[in-house]
N, C-alpha and C positions, 0 to 999 in steps of 0.2 A: 286534209294529205291525201291524195292514191298513188297507191306504194303497184308501181310495176315490177315488175320481175321482168329477171332477160331473156330469151328464150339464147335454145341450147344452139341454138343457128349463126349464134348471132349476141356476141358476151355483153356488146353494147344497146344493139336492141331490146324493146319488148316482143314479142309472139304481134302483136299487129301490126307491128312497125315493117318486122320480118314481113307477114303481110302485102298490106300497105307497100313494101319495097320490092317486093314477089311481081305482082300486078301492074308496076312499077314496067317492067323489065320485062314479061309478058308485050309491053306494049298499050297497054288499058292507058285510060283517060279516067281524070278524078270521076268521071261521071257513073263508067262502068267496075270501077274498085270501088264508091260501094251501095252499088244495090249488088257487086257483086255480097262484099261486107254486112250486108245490110244496117247500113252507117248514112247516115248526112256528105252528099258531100263538101259541107263545112271541115265534118268531122278527118275526112280523109286530105282535107289542105291540110288541118295542123298535124292530125299525122306527119305532111311530108314536111312540114315548117322542121321539127322535131328532128327528121330522123336524118334533112339537111342540115343544121346544128352539128346534131351528135354526131354526122361523117363527115365533117368539115367541108361539105359541100357546099358550091357555090352556086347549081344546078341543080333542076331533075337529073340532066343529062348523065352530070359529071358521079354524082348518088348512083345512077343501073351501072357507070361505067360503071366503080368504088362496089359493084356488087357483085358484078357478073365477072371484075376480074377472081373474088379475093378469095 
């Protein structure tokens, strides 16, 4: 089992999830996020799924809105 540490920038999200949501908030598409973080697009989608679940967001826009408000 993989243990992920929470990021001091957010108590619920892992540091990689924070990296992903920050790029989402900057307007990056999944392909761009994948390229910038040197991960696959599938991995980006998995991180986004986890972010949505953890933030109880229905979609990407809602998660980004939450992130920018906090």
